[in-house]
Structure formats: structure tokens, C-alpha cells
NULOSE-92353 format. One line per 8 residues: number of its first residue (from 1); their letters; for each residue x, y, z of N, C-alpha, C. Coordinates in steps of 0.001 Angstrom, whole numbers, plus 500000, padded with zeros to 6 digits. Atoms other than C-alpha are relative to their C-alpha. Layout:
N
NUM) a) X/Y/Z/X/Y/Z/X/Y/Z ~ ... .
# end
This chain:
116
1) mgladnkc) 499236/500309/501185/915514/890056/375580/501394/499530/500415 ~ 498691/500543/499664/918637/887908/375779/501047/500349/498957 ~ 498898/499721/500922/922006/888138/374072/499725/499484/498594 ~ 500241/500616/501307/920889/885820/371263/498990/500772/499160 ~ 501012/499233/500730/918113/888249/370304/500566/501247/499333 ~ 499357/498824/500588/920579/890959/369283/500618/499654/498655 ~ 499385/500147/501321/921847/891433/365744/501479/500357/500094 ~ 498570/499693/500045/925597/891274/365202/500218/501241/499136 .
9) vpcrggvp) 499670/498767/500713/927036/894599/364093/501393/499840/499412 ~ 498674/500160/500603/929883/894403/361576/500998/501012/500559 ~ 498940/499135/499501/933133/895804/362913/500883/500398/498828 ~ 499177/499503/501094/935048/897961/360508/501423/500304/500464 ~ 498670/499734/499466/938121/898183/362728/500052/501390/500604 ~ 499810/498683/499416/939472/901179/364565/499243/500250/501283 ~ 500684/499861/498712/937397/900533/367681/500751/499156/501020 ~ 499290/500798/498992/938855/899316/370951/499196/498756/500388 .
17) plpndrtq) 500706/501163/499462/938031/895841/372275/499240/500395/501270 ~ 500749/499750/498768/935573/895649/375151/500936/500069/501198 ~ 499211/499993/498765/937012/896612/378525/499728/498726/500804 ~ 500088/501246/499240/937602/893717/380920/498729/499903/500843 ~ 501196/500095/499157/934705/894599/383248/498759/499672/499175 ~ 501147/500297/500875/932203/894545/380355/500100/498576/499470 ~ 499785/501372/500455/933718/891321/379026/499554/499007/501070 ~ 500356/500912/498914/933305/889654/382437/498492/499974/500242 .
25) tllkelgr) 501462/499932/499832/929691/890841/382741/499306/499178/498926 ~ 500620/500737/501096/928785/889462/379316/500322/498512/500078 ~ 499619/501400/499843/930686/886228/379986/499100/499311/501022 ~ 500909/500556/498989/928589/885652/383118/498602/499818/499431 ~ 501327/500096/500610/925444/886324/381104/499917/498809/499042 ~ 499978/501155/500896/926475/883667/378575/499843/498698/500765 ~ 500068/501239/499234/926939/881000/381207/501359/499361/500151 ~ 498710/500572/499603/929668/878864/382671/500639/499117/498941 .
33) ewslngqg) 499410/500844/501036/930154/876739/379550/501018/500764/499146 ~ 499095/499167/500796/931918/879655/377848/501155/500480/500867 ~ 498837/499471/499286/935397/880808/378797/500826/500844/499039 ~ 499032/499276/500812/938169/883054/377590/501244/499130/499909 ~ 498787/500803/500147/941112/881171/376140/501237/500882/500187 ~ 498750/499283/499787/944761/882216/376324/500183/501232/499130 ~ 499916/498840/500882/944319/884661/373455/498909/501033/500299 ~ 501090/499087/499666/941300/886316/375095/498789/499848/499107 .
41) hlerlytf) 501137/500282/500862/938847/884737/372637/498958/499207/500776 ~ 501056/500829/499424/935486/883264/373609/500151/498582/499472 ~ 499834/501381/500414/935567/879483/373534/499028/499103/500761 ~ 500862/500997/499368/933188/876610/374197/500115/498689/499241 ~ 500023/501338/500578/933228/872860/373613/498600/499425/500183 ~ 501308/500655/499983/929928/871191/372723/500218/498516/499731 ~ 499870/501431/500242/929497/867412/372858/498696/499444/499426 ~ 501107/500612/500729/927247/865191/370740/500123/498494/500061 .
49) kdfaqale) 499970/501466/499929/926332/861523/370506/500806/499367/498873 ~ 499243/500559/501118/928099/861086/367166/500485/501111/499065 ~ 499454/499045/500962/929814/862750/364222/498885/500708/499234 ~ 501082/499420/500802/926573/863296/362280/499340/501172/500724 ~ 500597/498903/499240/925052/865414/365061/500947/501193/500098 ~ 499017/498915/499913/928249/867421/365463/500051/500762/498681 ~ 499982/499372/501316/928309/868098/361719/498726/500815/499758 ~ 501267/499272/500137/924630/869101/361738/500051/501324/500775 .
57) fvnkvgav) 499869/498789/499187/925354/871583/364525/500924/501012/499319 ~ 499077/499101/500702/928334/873040/362636/499284/500686/498840 ~ 500722/499413/501127/926108/873561/359605/498971/501033/500460 ~ 500973/499038/499467/923437/875292/361709/500693/501276/500474 ~ 499255/498827/499534/925965/877590/363377/500586/500749/498806 ~ 499472/499365/501200/927550/878242/359989/498961/500843/499286 ~ 501076/499237/500642/924204/879356/358563/499688/501267/500791 ~ 500231/498825/499154/923636/881698/361522/501134/501002/499815 .
65) aeaeghhp) 498835/499123/500149/927157/883086/361197/499947/500739/498667 ~ 500070/499366/501319/926690/883750/357503/498896/501055/499971 ~ 501115/499037/499959/923329/885465/358111/500373/501243/500806 ~ 499592/498894/499136/924919/887622/360822/501228/500748/499463 ~ 498776/499391/500515/928056/888389/358811/501121/500015/501028 ~ 499025/500075/498903/930137/887311/361797/500417/498539/500123 ~ 499585/501379/500230/932225/884172/361447/500971/499475/501053 ~ 499135/500607/498980/933625/882041/364291/500923/498960/499369 .
73) dlylawgk) 499210/501162/500373/936316/879423/364044/499265/498787/500570 ~ 500712/501209/499606/934638/876018/364162/500932/498807/499835 ~ 499150/501178/500010/936537/872836/365025/499112/498777/500194 ~ 500886/501160/500003/934690/869604/364206/500802/498724/500188 ~ 499411/501322/499791/935625/866168/365520/498857/499048/500349 ~ 501040/500971/499680/933741/862965/366275/499402/500336/501362 ~ 500719/499763/498755/931125/863857/368882/500293/501307/500701 ~ 499732/498723/499338/932405/867347/369581/500263/501112/498990 .
81) vkieiwth) 499756/498790/500781/932581/870869/368237/500513/501061/500959 ~ 499500/498862/499232/934714/873666/369607/499760/501244/499163 ~ 500204/498712/500657/933747/877231/368771/500906/501013/500669 ~ 499148/498916/499523/936198/880092/369087/499537/501278/499297 ~ 500560/498761/500549/934884/883634/368622/500796/501202/500485 ~ 499430/498690/499698/936564/887033/368471/499847/500842/498745 ~ 500099/499112/501146/936489/890035/366198/501390/500168/499413 ~ 498680/500039/500637/939397/889572/363827/500559/501391/499711 .
89) kingltes) 499507/498673/500403/939604/893210/362699/500631/500788/501133 ~ 499402/499289/498861/940436/894408/366208/500780/499047/500906 ~ 499341/501032/499200/941912/891140/367534/499592/500089/501466 ~ 500561/499914/498657/939644/891405/370551/498512/499710/499954 ~ 501422/500299/499890/936074/891056/371727/499131/501250/499881 ~ 501051/498985/500067/933024/893135/370872/498722/499363/500527 ~ 501271/500558/499539/929452/892746/372069/499447/498992/499004 ~ 500498/500931/501018/928631/891030/368766/500565/498598/500183 .
97) dfylaaka) 499438/501325/499737/930965/888179/369748/499150/499244/501009 ~ 500860/500622/498981/928780/887494/372767/498623/499675/499428 ~ 501275/500282/500659/925635/887733/370638/500112/498712/499190 ~ 499821/501196/500816/927020/885109/368260/500148/498758/500878 ~ 499863/501134/499078/928012/882855/371166/498625/499561/500518 ~ 501350/500321/499510/924457/883045/372527/499162/499368/498902 ~ 500722/500593/501124/923073/882272/369079/500446/498545/499785 ~ 499511/501373/500098/925300/879164/368938/499357/499140/501085 .
105) drefepfr) 500655/500742/498919/923916/878090/372316/498548/499696/499652 ~ 501401/500202/500400/920403/878536/370960/499913/498860/498980 ~ 499997/501077/500997/921248/876249/368021/500299/498645/500634 ~ 499650/501244/499312/922575/873646/370474/498813/499398/500760 ~ 501115/500471/499161/919307/873385/372436/499364/498687/499520 ~ 500612/501273/500432/917726/870636/370243/500901/498779/500189 ~ 499045/501098/499832/920875/868523/370690/500269/499665/501468 ~ 499624/500115/498584/921177/868999/374464/499573/498673/500621 .
113) stad) 500492/501223/499337/919036/866026/375521/500683/498745/499449 ~ 499362/501189/500556/920777/863611/373152/501515/499995/500215 ~ 498551/499915/499811/924292/864839/373964/500451/499455/501346 ~ 499619/500428/498641/924222/863792/377625/500260/498507/500087 .
# end
């Protein structure tokens, strides 16, 4: 079972962010396309052949996010989408952030061959 197979667990606040060693382990499991930005949020840039594909991907990730009750920041531009994920209530990362990132990667798979 991979990260994408886990259900996001709503964070009600009052819990500490993941420790750095656990964050690094999960980051490696996600893959090299994901990184931590300057704020310590998960971030990845996806590329597409055109705006329509990028928009389709945003809509797919949006539907997954809504179903999971866990909402990333999505940045849409021509031929690219940047996703930024963190748990707002604790201003840090939880395991659910990594689950959502893996789910986004799963949604990207059908686009992978046309994005290159």
C-alpha cells in the first residue's frame, strides 16, 4: 500500500507538525519531484502540453481534495500547475499532507506521456 492509498485525516489543531526525520522519510517516499519550499510546505510543479490539460488536472485534484476534506493551494498557468500543501491549522506538515501529494501524483499519471 502506497501513500496515495491512505485516507486524509482532518486536523483539528493542537497537534505538533511532523518531526524533521519523519518529514524527510515521507518526502523520499513521494519522490524527487516534490520538495519543501521556504515555508516548509510541500511543493511540486507539474507541466502539461497546454492550458486545457492543466485546467483538467486542477479540476481532478480539486475533486480529490474536496473528497478528502484536505485542500491544497493550486496555482494554474498555461501548461503548468504548482501545488503547495500544508496543514493550515498547525502551519506545518502532517502525514495527510503527504497522502494528498501522492493522490495528486496519481491524478497526474494519465497526463505524464503527453506532458513530455
